[in-house]
Structures are given as structure tokens and as C-alpha cells.
Phi, psi and omega in degrees: 000135188288158179305314181302314185296318178300314178297316181299321184288321177299312180303319182287331178289323175295316181290328176298313180296330177281319178284333178229071186292139175275147171059033176278136177131193178235156182259117179290139182055036175295159181276347180206127182231129179233128178249137171216157173216164181240089180304334180305315184234005176084009177290142178217147182214145168244122179251128172250138175227149173249113182257152169225106189064233177252019179260127174285110178272329186209146179213130173221164183215154169215161182159188176214151185168190180293167177296323177305306187287324183282329171294321180297315176302316178297319181291320180294317185297326178288321185289324186277334185306135178083356181258160174283163170309312182301319179292326180285329178288329175292326176295313180301317187290317179301315182295321176297312179313309183294327185282336179270000182072020182265179177295139175213166179224105178271124181282164175296337176301330185286353174062231186278003184307326181298339181295343177278358190297333177296339186294336180301337177280353185232087185306327179292344180262352183302315179299327176297312179296330189261356185302309179295333182284317177297329171300319178293316179298317180303313180295321181284328177294326184288332178287337184288000000 
């Protein structure tokens, strides 16, 4: 597949998650709620998780923002469900490395996440893509 076709495929995946977000909403009585915003471009997110032990049973988000931040939140909530916090933190680290243009290894469990790899070329948009992941990291730090 040529770079141009791959780029177009990635764009369509991102727009699909933006227009048809997965896990949009809040978990009533969730075990963890994290609010974060990106003042640079006005993105804001509320991430709610339902934990059983150290396993993420359910993950939802609500908020508003650009297509990058909202599609990233959709992809992230899909990826972390059913995983332990430790596994989710590993995913977050891999995602951060991808955003920084470093070597990374995206596991199959992470679903559509790699479609956001092109964001690394636009430093101003990296904060948009990482907002949901930063919320997850903040929530897990507060739990320790």
C-alpha cells in the first residue's frame, strides 16, 4: 500500500472514530473519574473507568474537542478495556513514543491507535492526541 493510500486510510479511521465515537458517555458510579483539558486548543475530556481490582472493566469518555482528541479518546477506551492498569500504562508509553516520533511497538490489542501516527508530524496537535492518555495516567497516579 502506498504512503498516500495509507495516509488516506488513517484519515478515514480517525474520522470514523470522531463521527461514531466508541464508548461515549459516562459510567454512573464509576470507580474512577478524571477531568482534563487542553487549553491550547480547547479540548476537554471526562474519562470514567469501572475497575475490578486492577483490571479496567469499562471505560467511557465525554467531552468536546477536535477530531484528533475525540477519536484518540474513542480508540483509547476501546484499547484499555479488559486490561490491567499496568498493561494500560504500557500502551500509554507506546502511544507517547509514537507521538514523539520514537521507536514504538503497537500491539494488536491497541486496535486503530496506529492511525494517529501521522499526528507526530504536527507538534501542535500532539497534545490533542495524548489528552485522553494523560487523563488515564493522571487517574492511575491518583489511585496509588
